[in-house]
N, CA, C, O and the ligand as a Tripos MOL2 file, in Angstrom:
@<TRIPOS>MOLECULE
protein
  297   295    75     0     0
PROTEIN
NO_CHARGES

@<TRIPOS>ATOM
      1 N         -76.9270   34.9530   16.0270 N.3       1 MET1
      2 CA        -77.4280   34.8500   17.3520 C.3       1 MET1
      3 C         -78.8910   34.0270   17.4330 C.2       1 MET1
      4 O         -79.9420   34.3630   16.8860 O.2       1 MET1
      5 N         -78.6620   32.9130   18.2310 N.am      2 PRO2
      6 CA        -79.8140   32.3640   18.4500 C.3       2 PRO2
      7 C         -80.9120   33.1640   19.3180 C.2       2 PRO2
      8 O         -80.4660   33.9180   20.1820 O.2       2 PRO2
      9 N         -82.3380   33.0640   19.1610 N.am      3 SER3
     10 CA        -83.2010   33.6580   19.6930 C.3       3 SER3
     11 C         -83.1120   33.1310   21.3910 C.2       3 SER3
     12 O         -82.8740   31.9510   21.6470 O.2       3 SER3
     13 N         -83.3080   34.0360   22.3510 N.am      4 ARG4
     14 CA        -83.2360   33.8070   23.6470 C.3       4 ARG4
     15 C         -84.4650   34.2650   24.2360 C.2       4 ARG4
     16 O         -85.0110   35.3160   23.8990 O.2       4 ARG4
     17 N         -85.0220   33.2660   25.3560 N.am      5 CYS5
     18 CA        -86.0640   33.4840   25.9620 C.3       5 CYS5
     19 C         -86.0210   34.9860   26.8060 C.2       5 CYS5
     20 O         -85.0080   35.2620   27.4480 O.2       5 CYS5
     21 N         -87.0230   35.8030   26.7700 N.am      6 ILE6
     22 CA        -86.7230   37.2370   27.2740 C.3       6 ILE6
     23 C         -87.1150   37.1650   28.7790 C.2       6 ILE6
     24 O         -86.6480   37.9740   29.5810 O.2       6 ILE6
     25 N         -87.8970   36.2780   29.1120 N.am      7 ALA7
     26 CA        -88.3510   36.0540   30.8620 C.3       7 ALA7
     27 C         -87.0740   36.2550   31.6850 C.2       7 ALA7
     28 O         -85.9490   35.8340   31.4150 O.2       7 ALA7
     29 N         -87.4860   37.0180   32.8000 N.am      8 ALA8
     30 CA        -86.5640   37.1810   33.8080 C.3       8 ALA8
     31 C         -85.7860   36.0420   34.2820 C.2       8 ALA8
     32 O         -86.4220   35.0430   34.6170 O.2       8 ALA8
     33 N         -84.4980   36.0250   34.3660 N.am      9 PHE9
     34 CA        -83.7880   34.8170   34.9380 C.3       9 PHE9
     35 C         -83.7330   33.4490   34.0770 C.2       9 PHE9
     36 O         -83.3330   32.3500   34.4580 O.2       9 PHE9
     37 N         -84.2260   33.8040   32.8600 N.am     10 CYS10
     38 CA        -84.4130   32.7990   31.8610 C.3      10 CYS10
     39 C         -83.4230   33.1380   30.6870 C.2      10 CYS10
     40 O         -83.3480   34.3370   30.4190 O.2      10 CYS10
     41 N         -82.6740   32.3010   29.9640 N.am     11 SER11
     42 CA        -82.0500   32.6940   28.6560 C.3      11 SER11
     43 C         -81.9550   31.5030   27.8510 C.2      11 SER11
     44 O         -81.0110   31.2380   27.1060 O.2      11 SER11
     45 N         -83.1830   30.6610   28.0760 N.am     12 ASN12
     46 CA        -83.1570   29.4530   27.2940 C.3      12 ASN12
     47 C         -83.1040   29.7070   25.6880 C.2      12 ASN12
     48 O         -83.6610   30.6740   25.1700 O.2      12 ASN12
     49 N         -82.4930   28.8920   25.0790 N.am     13 THR13
     50 CA        -82.6690   28.8600   23.5970 C.3      13 THR13
     51 C         -83.0610   27.2400   23.2630 C.2      13 THR13
     52 O         -83.0990   26.3190   24.0790 O.2      13 THR13
     53 N         -83.3260   27.1880   21.8860 N.am     14 ARG14
     54 CA        -83.8210   25.9220   21.4720 C.3      14 ARG14
     55 C         -82.9000   24.8260   21.7960 C.2      14 ARG14
     56 O         -83.3470   23.6950   21.9890 O.2      14 ARG14
     57 N         -81.5340   25.1060   21.8750 N.am     15 GLU15
     58 CA        -80.7480   24.1320   22.2580 C.3      15 GLU15
     59 C         -81.1640   23.6630   23.7200 C.2      15 GLU15
     60 O         -81.0890   22.4520   23.9270 O.2      15 GLU15
     61 N         -81.5460   24.3890   24.6390 N.am     16 ASP16
     62 CA        -81.8830   23.8140   25.9110 C.3      16 ASP16
     63 C         -83.0240   22.9270   25.9530 C.2      16 ASP16
     64 O         -83.4510   22.5740   27.0530 O.2      16 ASP16
     65 N         -83.6840   22.4400   24.6610 N.am     17 GLY17
     66 CA        -84.8540   21.4610   24.7520 C.3      17 GLY17
     67 C         -86.1550   22.0510   24.7990 C.2      17 GLY17
     68 O         -87.1530   21.3300   24.8200 O.2      17 GLY17
     69 N         -86.2500   23.5410   24.8220 N.am     18 VAL18
     70 CA        -87.5560   24.0160   24.8410 C.3      18 VAL18
     71 C         -88.0160   24.7960   23.5600 C.2      18 VAL18
     72 O         -87.1600   25.1870   22.7660 O.2      18 VAL18
     73 N         -89.3880   25.0350   23.3360 N.am     19 SER19
     74 CA        -89.7890   25.5800   22.2760 C.3      19 SER19
     75 C         -89.8760   27.2480   22.5230 C.2      19 SER19
     76 O         -90.2990   27.6620   23.6020 O.2      19 SER19
     77 N         -89.5260   28.0170   21.6500 N.am     20 LEU20
     78 CA        -89.6380   29.2000   21.7660 C.3      20 LEU20
     79 C         -90.8850   29.8630   20.8580 C.2      20 LEU20
     80 O         -91.2460   29.4510   19.7550 O.2      20 LEU20
     81 N         -91.4170   30.9270   21.5560 N.am     21 PHE21
     82 CA        -92.8480   31.4460   21.0110 C.3      21 PHE21
     83 C         -92.5610   33.0500   20.8460 C.2      21 PHE21
     84 O         -92.1790   33.8580   21.6930 O.2      21 PHE21
     85 N         -92.8520   33.2140   19.5810 N.am     22 ARG22
     86 CA        -92.8350   34.9480   19.2840 C.3      22 ARG22
     87 C         -94.1670   35.4930   19.9110 C.2      22 ARG22
     88 O         -95.1620   34.7740   19.9990 O.2      22 ARG22
     89 N         -94.1410   36.7910   20.3420 N.am     23 PHE23
     90 CA        -95.1520   37.2650   20.7380 C.3      23 PHE23
     91 C         -96.2980   37.4510   19.7840 C.2      23 PHE23
     92 O         -96.0810   37.7350   18.6060 O.2      23 PHE23
     93 N         -97.5070   37.3000   20.2590 N.am     24 PRO24
     94 CA        -98.7840   37.3130   19.3870 C.3      24 PRO24
     95 C         -99.0080   38.7360   18.6950 C.2      24 PRO24
     96 O         -98.5910   39.7850   19.1860 O.2      24 PRO24
     97 N         -99.6930   38.6470   17.5370 N.am     25 LYS25
     98 CA        -99.9990   40.0950   16.9380 C.3      25 LYS25
     99 C        -101.4140   40.3050   17.4660 C.2      25 LYS25
    100 O        -101.6380   41.5130   17.3920 O.2      25 LYS25
    101 N        -102.1930   39.8280   17.8360 N.am     26 GLU26
    102 CA       -103.5500   39.9340   18.5970 C.3      26 GLU26
    103 C        -103.4430   40.8440   19.8880 C.2      26 GLU26
    104 O        -102.9570   40.4570   20.9510 O.2      26 GLU26
    105 N        -103.9190   42.0030   19.6730 N.am     27 PRO27
    106 CA       -103.5280   42.8640   20.7070 C.3      27 PRO27
    107 C        -103.8410   42.6410   22.0890 C.2      27 PRO27
    108 O        -103.1000   43.0680   22.9740 O.2      27 PRO27
    109 N        -104.9640   41.9580   22.3470 N.am     28 GLU28
    110 CA       -105.6170   41.3110   23.4870 C.3      28 GLU28
    111 C        -104.5290   40.3300   24.1420 C.2      28 GLU28
    112 O        -104.0230   40.4130   25.2610 O.2      28 GLU28
    113 N        -104.3120   39.3820   23.1400 N.am     29 LEU29
    114 CA       -103.3240   38.2680   23.8150 C.3      29 LEU29
    115 C        -102.0150   38.8720   23.9660 C.2      29 LEU29
    116 O        -101.3340   38.4050   24.8790 O.2      29 LEU29
    117 N        -101.4610   39.9010   23.2040 N.am     30 LEU30
    118 CA       -100.3270   40.4030   23.3230 C.3      30 LEU30
    119 C        -100.0150   41.1550   24.6890 C.2      30 LEU30
    120 O         -98.9220   41.1230   25.2550 O.2      30 LEU30
    121 N        -101.1310   41.8290   25.1250 N.am     31 SER31
    122 CA       -101.0650   42.6800   26.3690 C.3      31 SER31
    123 C        -101.0360   41.5410   27.3400 C.2      31 SER31
    124 O        -100.1600   41.6000   28.2020 O.2      31 SER31
    125 N        -101.8080   40.5660   27.3460 N.am     32 LYS32
    126 CA       -101.6700   39.4470   28.1940 C.3      32 LYS32
    127 C        -100.1740   38.9000   28.4620 C.2      32 LYS32
    128 O         -99.7710   38.6750   29.6030 O.2      32 LYS32
    129 N         -99.5980   38.7590   27.6150 N.am     33 TRP33
    130 CA        -98.2780   38.1410   27.4210 C.3      33 TRP33
    131 C         -97.2680   39.2510   28.1840 C.2      33 TRP33
    132 O         -96.4280   38.9300   29.0240 O.2      33 TRP33
    133 N         -97.5070   40.5420   27.7460 N.am     34 VAL34
    134 CA        -96.4020   41.6290   28.2160 C.3      34 VAL34
    135 C         -96.6750   41.6560   29.6550 C.2      34 VAL34
    136 O         -95.7000   41.5490   30.3990 O.2      34 VAL34
    137 N         -97.9200   41.7910   30.2050 N.am     35 LYS35
    138 CA        -98.3770   41.6970   31.4700 C.3      35 LYS35
    139 C         -97.6620   40.6780   32.4290 C.2      35 LYS35
    140 O         -97.1130   40.9740   33.4900 O.2      35 LYS35
    141 N         -97.7600   39.4830   31.8960 N.am     36 GLN36
    142 CA        -97.1900   38.4900   32.5240 C.3      36 GLN36
    143 C         -95.5930   38.6280   32.6820 C.2      36 GLN36
    144 O         -95.0280   38.3530   33.7410 O.2      36 GLN36
    145 N         -94.9910   39.0310   31.6610 N.am     37 VAL37
    146 CA        -93.4730   39.3420   31.5360 C.3      37 VAL37
    147 C         -93.0010   40.3950   32.5780 C.2      37 VAL37
    148 O         -91.9020   40.3660   33.1310 O.2      37 VAL37
    149 N         -94.0290   41.3880   32.7890 N.am     38 ARG38
    150 CA        -93.8180   42.6680   33.5060 C.3      38 ARG38
    151 C         -93.8530   42.3670   34.9640 C.2      38 ARG38
    152 O         -93.4190   43.1380   35.8200 O.2      38 ARG38
    153 N         -94.4990   40.9750   35.2500 N.am     39 ARG39
    154 CA        -94.4570   40.6710   36.8190 C.3      39 ARG39
    155 C         -93.0800   40.5070   37.1270 C.2      39 ARG39
    156 O         -92.7570   40.6300   38.3080 O.2      39 ARG39
    157 N         -92.2180   40.2530   36.2850 N.am     40 THR40
    158 CA        -90.4820   39.9520   36.7140 C.3      40 THR40
    159 C         -89.7890   41.0680   36.0260 C.2      40 THR40
    160 O         -88.7880   41.4760   36.6160 O.2      40 THR40
    161 N         -90.1020   41.6660   34.8840 N.am     41 ARG41
    162 CA        -89.4410   42.8880   34.4720 C.3      41 ARG41
    163 C         -90.2810   44.1000   34.1240 C.2      41 ARG41
    164 O         -90.9870   44.2340   33.1250 O.2      41 ARG41
    165 N         -90.1030   44.9010   35.0420 N.am     42 GLU42
    166 CA        -90.9180   46.2100   34.9170 C.3      42 GLU42
    167 C         -90.4530   47.0050   33.5570 C.2      42 GLU42
    168 O         -89.3390   47.0770   33.0380 O.2      42 GLU42
    169 N         -91.6160   47.5320   33.1990 N.am     43 ASN43
    170 CA        -91.2550   48.2010   31.8000 C.3      43 ASN43
    171 C         -90.7740   47.6570   30.5290 C.2      43 ASN43
    172 O         -90.4790   48.4000   29.5930 O.2      43 ASN43
    173 N         -90.6840   46.3460   30.4670 N.am     44 TRP44
    174 CA        -90.6140   45.5960   29.4000 C.3      44 TRP44
    175 C         -91.3400   45.9140   28.3920 C.2      44 TRP44
    176 O         -92.5490   46.0540   28.5730 O.2      44 TRP44
    177 N         -90.8000   46.0930   27.1530 N.am     45 LYS45
    178 CA        -91.5990   46.0520   25.8130 C.3      45 LYS45
    179 C         -91.1190   44.9860   24.7990 C.2      45 LYS45
    180 O         -89.9470   44.6480   24.6310 O.2      45 LYS45
    181 N         -92.0750   44.5660   24.2290 N.am     46 PRO46
    182 CA        -91.7650   43.3700   23.3920 C.3      46 PRO46
    183 C         -91.0210   44.0480   21.9610 C.2      46 PRO46
    184 O         -91.2330   45.2080   21.6080 O.2      46 PRO46
    185 N         -90.2700   43.2520   21.3450 N.am     47 THR47
    186 CA        -89.7060   43.8210   19.9820 C.3      47 THR47
    187 C         -90.0550   42.6970   18.9430 C.2      47 THR47
    188 O         -90.5890   41.6520   19.3160 O.2      47 THR47
    189 N         -89.7640   42.9190   17.7270 N.am     48 GLN48
    190 CA        -89.8430   41.8680   16.7520 C.3      48 GLN48
    191 C         -89.3770   40.4150   17.0130 C.2      48 GLN48
    192 O         -89.9160   39.3630   16.6700 O.2      48 GLN48
    193 N         -88.3870   40.6000   17.6160 N.am     49 THR49
    194 CA        -87.5290   39.4130   18.0340 C.3      49 THR49
    195 C         -87.5360   38.9070   19.4100 C.2      49 THR49
    196 O         -86.6750   38.1030   19.7680 O.2      49 THR49
    197 N         -88.3960   39.3000   20.1570 N.am     50 SER50
    198 CA        -88.7630   38.6820   21.5620 C.3      50 SER50
    199 C         -89.4520   37.6170   21.4830 C.2      50 SER50
    200 O         -90.4150   37.4830   20.7280 O.2      50 SER50
    201 N         -88.9600   36.6390   22.3660 N.am     51 VAL51
    202 CA        -89.5640   35.3500   22.3960 C.3      51 VAL51
    203 C         -89.7120   34.6180   23.9610 C.2      51 VAL51
    204 O         -88.7670   34.6850   24.7470 O.2      51 VAL51
    205 N         -90.7690   34.0400   24.2590 N.am     52 LEU52
    206 CA        -90.9280   33.4260   25.4150 C.3      52 LEU52
    207 C         -90.6030   31.7460   25.2570 C.2      52 LEU52
    208 O         -90.9700   31.1430   24.2490 O.2      52 LEU52
    209 N         -90.0140   31.2010   26.1560 N.am     53 CYS53
    210 CA        -89.8080   29.6300   25.9530 C.3      53 CYS53
    211 C         -90.7940   28.9500   26.6530 C.2      53 CYS53
    212 O         -91.4290   29.5210   27.5400 O.2      53 CYS53
    213 N         -90.9990   27.7400   26.3380 N.am     54 SER54
    214 CA        -92.5020   26.8250   26.5540 C.3      54 SER54
    215 C         -92.3660   26.6330   28.0340 C.2      54 SER54
    216 O         -93.3630   26.1800   28.5970 O.2      54 SER54
    217 N         -91.2370   26.9150   28.8200 N.am     55 GLU55
    218 CA        -91.2290   26.7580   30.2480 C.3      55 GLU55
    219 C         -92.5020   27.6950   31.0360 C.2      55 GLU55
    220 O         -93.0240   27.4550   32.1250 O.2      55 GLU55
    221 N         -92.7310   28.5950   30.2820 N.am     56 HIS56
    222 CA        -93.5980   29.7630   31.0520 C.3      56 HIS56
    223 C         -94.7980   29.6460   30.4530 C.2      56 HIS56
    224 O         -95.5320   30.6350   30.4510 O.2      56 HIS56
    225 N         -95.2270   28.4370   29.8400 N.am     57 PHE57
    226 CA        -96.5700   28.4900   29.1510 C.3      57 PHE57
    227 C         -97.3560   27.0400   30.0790 C.2      57 PHE57
    228 O         -96.8060   25.9930   30.4220 O.2      57 PHE57
    229 N         -98.6200   27.4210   30.2660 N.am     58 GLU58
    230 CA        -99.4560   26.2150   30.5540 C.3      58 GLU58
    231 C        -100.5510   26.4150   29.4060 C.2      58 GLU58
    232 O        -101.4260   27.2490   29.6390 O.2      58 GLU58
    233 N        -100.5810   25.8020   28.3150 N.am     59 PHE59
    234 CA       -101.7520   26.1160   27.3900 C.3      59 PHE59
    235 C        -102.9820   25.5840   27.7160 C.2      59 PHE59
    236 O        -102.9800   24.4170   28.1100 O.2      59 PHE59
    237 N        -104.1750   26.2510   27.6320 N.am     60 SER60
    238 CA       -105.3730   25.5180   27.7310 C.3      60 SER60
    239 C        -105.6140   24.7920   26.3220 C.2      60 SER60
    240 O        -104.8780   24.8870   25.3400 O.2      60 SER60
    241 N        -106.7820   24.0550   26.4240 N.am     61 LEU61
    242 CA       -107.2110   23.3650   25.3250 C.3      61 LEU61
    243 C        -107.3450   24.1970   24.0090 C.2      61 LEU61
    244 O        -107.1510   23.7090   22.8960 O.2      61 LEU61
    245 N        -107.6460   25.3160   24.2050 N.am     62 ASP62
    246 CA       -107.7420   26.3860   22.7980 C.3      62 ASP62
    247 C        -106.5300   26.9310   22.7070 C.2      62 ASP62
    248 O        -106.3190   27.5020   21.6360 O.2      62 ASP62
    249 N        -105.4930   26.9390   23.6450 N.am     63 CYS63
    250 CA       -104.2560   27.5130   23.3950 C.3      63 CYS63
    251 C        -104.2780   29.0190   23.4680 C.2      63 CYS63
    252 O        -103.4110   29.6460   22.8590 O.2      63 CYS63
    253 N        -105.2920   29.7090   24.2340 N.am     64 ASN64
    254 CA       -105.4970   30.8120   24.3560 C.3      64 ASN64
    255 C        -105.1840   31.4350   25.6330 C.2      64 ASN64
    256 O        -105.5380   32.5990   25.8170 O.2      64 ASN64
    257 N        -104.5940   30.8270   26.4870 N.am     65 THR65
    258 CA       -104.2190   31.2230   27.9950 C.3      65 THR65
    259 C        -103.1890   30.8600   28.3570 C.2      65 THR65
    260 O        -102.9320   29.7010   28.0300 O.2      65 THR65
    261 N        -102.4600   31.3640   28.9100 N.am     66 LEU66
    262 CA       -100.9550   31.1730   29.2920 C.3      66 LEU66
    263 C        -100.7810   31.6630   30.8660 C.2      66 LEU66
    264 O        -101.4380   32.5520   31.4070 O.2      66 LEU66
    265 N         -99.8930   30.9850   31.3750 N.am     67 THR67
    266 CA        -99.2670   31.2950   32.8170 C.3      67 THR67
    267 C         -97.9500   31.5020   32.8400 C.2      67 THR67
    268 O         -97.2580   30.5110   32.6090 O.2      67 THR67
    269 N         -97.3880   32.5540   33.0610 N.am     68 LEU68
    270 CA        -95.8270   32.8560   33.2200 C.3      68 LEU68
    271 C         -95.7640   32.1650   34.4090 C.2      68 LEU68
    272 O         -96.6060   32.4200   35.2700 O.2      68 LEU68
    273 N         -94.8140   31.2350   34.6360 N.am     69 GLN69
    274 CA        -94.4570   30.5440   35.9970 C.3      69 GLN69
    275 C         -93.5300   31.5960   36.4390 C.2      69 GLN69
    276 O         -92.8350   32.2170   35.6350 O.2      69 GLN69
    277 N         -93.5080   31.8280   37.8500 N.am     70 ARG70
    278 CA        -92.6290   32.6480   38.6100 C.3      70 ARG70
    279 C         -91.0560   31.9670   38.3740 C.2      70 ARG70
    280 O         -90.8620   30.7620   38.5410 O.2      70 ARG70
    281 N         -90.1780   32.7370   38.0410 N.am     71 GLU71
    282 CA        -88.7600   32.1710   37.8590 C.3      71 GLU71
    283 C         -87.9710   32.5480   39.0760 C.2      71 GLU71
    284 O         -87.5650   33.6840   39.3210 O.2      71 GLU71
    285 N         -87.7930   31.4650   39.8230 N.am     72 THR72
    286 CA        -87.2090   31.3980   41.1310 C.3      72 THR72
    287 C         -85.5500   31.1970   41.1230 C.2      72 THR72
    288 O         -84.8390   31.6040   42.0420 O.2      72 THR72
    289 N         -85.0690   30.5390   39.9980 N.am     73 GLN73
    290 CA        -83.5140   30.4140   39.8600 C.3      73 GLN73
    291 C         -82.8080   31.6930   39.9880 C.2      73 GLN73
    292 O         -83.3530   32.7560   39.6930 O.2      73 GLN73
    293 N         -81.5650   31.6050   40.4380 N.am     74 ASN74
    294 CA        -80.7010   32.4620   40.7640 C.3      74 ASN74
    295 C         -81.0380   33.8350   41.7450 C.2      74 ASN74
    296 O         -80.1410   34.6310   42.0220 O.2      74 ASN74
    297 ZN        -87.9810   30.8020   29.3520 Zn       75 ZN75
@<TRIPOS>BOND
     1     1     2 1
     2     2     3 1
     3     3     4 2
     4     3     5 am
     5     5     6 1
     6     6     7 1
     7     7     8 2
     8     7     9 am
     9     9    10 1
    10    10    11 1
    11    11    12 2
    12    11    13 am
    13    13    14 1
    14    14    15 1
    15    15    16 2
    16    15    17 am
    17    17    18 1
    18    18    19 1
    19    19    20 2
    20    19    21 am
    21    21    22 1
    22    22    23 1
    23    23    24 2
    24    23    25 am
    25    25    26 1
    26    26    27 1
    27    27    28 2
    28    27    29 am
    29    29    30 1
    30    30    31 1
    31    31    32 2
    32    31    33 am
    33    33    34 1
    34    34    35 1
    35    35    36 2
    36    35    37 am
    37    37    38 1
    38    38    39 1
    39    39    40 2
    40    39    41 am
    41    41    42 1
    42    42    43 1
    43    43    44 2
    44    43    45 am
    45    45    46 1
    46    46    47 1
    47    47    48 2
    48    47    49 am
    49    49    50 1
    50    50    51 1
    51    51    52 2
    52    51    53 am
    53    53    54 1
    54    54    55 1
    55    55    56 2
    56    55    57 am
    57    57    58 1
    58    58    59 1
    59    59    60 2
    60    59    61 am
    61    61    62 1
    62    62    63 1
    63    63    64 2
    64    63    65 am
    65    65    66 1
    66    66    67 1
    67    67    68 2
    68    67    69 am
    69    69    70 1
    70    70    71 1
    71    71    72 2
    72    71    73 am
    73    73    74 1
    74    74    75 1
    75    75    76 2
    76    75    77 am
    77    77    78 1
    78    78    79 1
    79    79    80 2
    80    79    81 am
    81    81    82 1
    82    82    83 1
    83    83    84 2
    84    83    85 am
    85    85    86 1
    86    86    87 1
    87    87    88 2
    88    87    89 am
    89    89    90 1
    90    90    91 1
    91    91    92 2
    92    91    93 am
    93    93    94 1
    94    94    95 1
    95    95    96 2
    96    95    97 am
    97    97    98 1
    98    98    99 1
    99    99   100 2
   100    99   101 am
   101   101   102 1
   102   102   103 1
   103   103   104 2
   104   103   105 am
   105   105   106 1
   106   106   107 1
   107   107   108 2
   108   107   109 am
   109   109   110 1
   110   110   111 1
   111   111   112 2
   112   111   113 am
   113   113   114 1
   114   114   115 1
   115   115   116 2
   116   115   117 am
   117   117   118 1
   118   118   119 1
   119   119   120 2
   120   119   121 am
   121   121   122 1
   122   122   123 1
   123   123   124 2
   124   123   125 am
   125   125   126 1
   126   126   127 1
   127   127   128 2
   128   127   129 am
   129   129   130 1
   130   130   131 1
   131   131   132 2
   132   131   133 am
   133   133   134 1
   134   134   135 1
   135   135   136 2
   136   135   137 am
   137   137   138 1
   138   138   139 1
   139   139   140 2
   140   139   141 am
   141   141   142 1
   142   142   143 1
   143   143   144 2
   144   143   145 am
   145   145   146 1
   146   146   147 1
   147   147   148 2
   148   147   149 am
   149   149   150 1
   150   150   151 1
   151   151   152 2
   152   151   153 am
   153   153   154 1
   154   154   155 1
   155   155   156 2
   156   155   157 am
   157   157   158 1
   158   158   159 1
   159   159   160 2
   160   159   161 am
   161   161   162 1
   162   162   163 1
   163   163   164 2
   164   163   165 am
   165   165   166 1
   166   166   167 1
   167   167   168 2
   168   167   169 am
   169   169   170 1
   170   170   171 1
   171   171   172 2
   172   171   173 am
   173   173   174 1
   174   174   175 1
   175   175   176 2
   176   175   177 am
   177   177   178 1
   178   178   179 1
   179   179   180 2
   180   179   181 am
   181   181   182 1
   182   182   183 1
   183   183   184 2
   184   183   185 am
   185   185   186 1
   186   186   187 1
   187   187   188 2
   188   187   189 am
   189   189   190 1
   190   190   191 1
   191   191   192 2
   192   191   193 am
   193   193   194 1
   194   194   195 1
   195   195   196 2
   196   195   197 am
   197   197   198 1
   198   198   199 1
   199   199   200 2
   200   199   201 am
   201   201   202 1
   202   202   203 1
   203   203   204 2
   204   203   205 am
   205   205   206 1
   206   206   207 1
   207   207   208 2
   208   207   209 am
   209   209   210 1
   210   210   211 1
   211   211   212 2
   212   211   213 am
   213   213   214 1
   214   214   215 1
   215   215   216 2
   216   215   217 am
   217   217   218 1
   218   218   219 1
   219   219   220 2
   220   219   221 am
   221   221   222 1
   222   222   223 1
   223   223   224 2
   224   223   225 am
   225   225   226 1
   226   226   227 1
   227   227   228 2
   228   227   229 am
   229   229   230 1
   230   230   231 1
   231   231   232 2
   232   231   233 am
   233   233   234 1
   234   234   235 1
   235   235   236 2
   236   235   237 am
   237   237   238 1
   238   238   239 1
   239   239   240 2
   240   239   241 am
   241   241   242 1
   242   242   243 1
   243   243   244 2
   244   243   245 am
   245   245   246 1
   246   246   247 1
   247   247   248 2
   248   247   249 am
   249   249   250 1
   250   250   251 1
   251   251   252 2
   252   251   253 am
   253   253   254 1
   254   254   255 1
   255   255   256 2
   256   255   257 am
   257   257   258 1
   258   258   259 1
   259   259   260 2
   260   259   261 am
   261   261   262 1
   262   262   263 1
   263   263   264 2
   264   263   265 am
   265   265   266 1
   266   266   267 1
   267   267   268 2
   268   267   269 am
   269   269   270 1
   270   270   271 1
   271   271   272 2
   272   271   273 am
   273   273   274 1
   274   274   275 1
   275   275   276 2
   276   275   277 am
   277   277   278 1
   278   278   279 1
   279   279   280 2
   280   279   281 am
   281   281   282 1
   282   282   283 1
   283   283   284 2
   284   283   285 am
   285   285   286 1
   286   286   287 1
   287   287   288 2
   288   287   289 am
   289   289   290 1
   290   290   291 1
   291   291   292 2
   292   291   293 am
   293   293   294 1
   294   294   295 1
   295   295   296 2
@<TRIPOS>SUBSTRUCTURE
     1 MET1         2 RESIDUE 1 A MET
     2 PRO2         6 RESIDUE 1 A PRO
     3 SER3        10 RESIDUE 1 A SER
     4 ARG4        14 RESIDUE 1 A ARG
     5 CYS5        18 RESIDUE 1 A CYS
     6 ILE6        22 RESIDUE 1 A ILE
     7 ALA7        26 RESIDUE 1 A ALA
     8 ALA8        30 RESIDUE 1 A ALA
     9 PHE9        34 RESIDUE 1 A PHE
    10 CYS10       38 RESIDUE 1 A CYS
    11 SER11       42 RESIDUE 1 A SER
    12 ASN12       46 RESIDUE 1 A ASN
    13 THR13       50 RESIDUE 1 A THR
    14 ARG14       54 RESIDUE 1 A ARG
    15 GLU15       58 RESIDUE 1 A GLU
    16 ASP16       62 RESIDUE 1 A ASP
    17 GLY17       66 RESIDUE 1 A GLY
    18 VAL18       70 RESIDUE 1 A VAL
    19 SER19       74 RESIDUE 1 A SER
    20 LEU20       78 RESIDUE 1 A LEU
    21 PHE21       82 RESIDUE 1 A PHE
    22 ARG22       86 RESIDUE 1 A ARG
    23 PHE23       90 RESIDUE 1 A PHE
    24 PRO24       94 RESIDUE 1 A PRO
    25 LYS25       98 RESIDUE 1 A LYS
    26 GLU26      102 RESIDUE 1 A GLU
    27 PRO27      106 RESIDUE 1 A PRO
    28 GLU28      110 RESIDUE 1 A GLU
    29 LEU29      114 RESIDUE 1 A LEU
    30 LEU30      118 RESIDUE 1 A LEU
    31 SER31      122 RESIDUE 1 A SER
    32 LYS32      126 RESIDUE 1 A LYS
    33 TRP33      130 RESIDUE 1 A TRP
    34 VAL34      134 RESIDUE 1 A VAL
    35 LYS35      138 RESIDUE 1 A LYS
    36 GLN36      142 RESIDUE 1 A GLN
    37 VAL37      146 RESIDUE 1 A VAL
    38 ARG38      150 RESIDUE 1 A ARG
    39 ARG39      154 RESIDUE 1 A ARG
    40 THR40      158 RESIDUE 1 A THR
    41 ARG41      162 RESIDUE 1 A ARG
    42 GLU42      166 RESIDUE 1 A GLU
    43 ASN43      170 RESIDUE 1 A ASN
    44 TRP44      174 RESIDUE 1 A TRP
    45 LYS45      178 RESIDUE 1 A LYS
    46 PRO46      182 RESIDUE 1 A PRO
    47 THR47      186 RESIDUE 1 A THR
    48 GLN48      190 RESIDUE 1 A GLN
    49 THR49      194 RESIDUE 1 A THR
    50 SER50      198 RESIDUE 1 A SER
    51 VAL51      202 RESIDUE 1 A VAL
    52 LEU52      206 RESIDUE 1 A LEU
    53 CYS53      210 RESIDUE 1 A CYS
    54 SER54      214 RESIDUE 1 A SER
    55 GLU55      218 RESIDUE 1 A GLU
    56 HIS56      222 RESIDUE 1 A HIS
    57 PHE57      226 RESIDUE 1 A PHE
    58 GLU58      230 RESIDUE 1 A GLU
    59 PHE59      234 RESIDUE 1 A PHE
    60 SER60      238 RESIDUE 1 A SER
    61 LEU61      242 RESIDUE 1 A LEU
    62 ASP62      246 RESIDUE 1 A ASP
    63 CYS63      250 RESIDUE 1 A CYS
    64 ASN64      254 RESIDUE 1 A ASN
    65 THR65      258 RESIDUE 1 A THR
    66 LEU66      262 RESIDUE 1 A LEU
    67 THR67      266 RESIDUE 1 A THR
    68 LEU68      270 RESIDUE 1 A LEU
    69 GLN69      274 RESIDUE 1 A GLN
    70 ARG70      278 RESIDUE 1 A ARG
    71 GLU71      282 RESIDUE 1 A GLU
    72 THR72      286 RESIDUE 1 A THR
    73 GLN73      290 RESIDUE 1 A GLN
    74 ASN74      294 RESIDUE 1 A ASN
    75 ZN75       297 GROUP 0 **** ****
């Protein structure tokens, strides 16, 4: 099974031409990511295999912030 993006309304895999990112181990950053996902998926919890695709990121220069874009398709 290829890894699929866990964001709501998104199921991108590497074959869709995106990069997939594992959830960070750093607690502060992790909770930031989870919070963003929960904007569209209530009570969602990350697992070891959870990934988000590059469509949801806008990295700042230090790669430390992100924006999960609103998924509007479907
Ligand atoms: Zn995605």
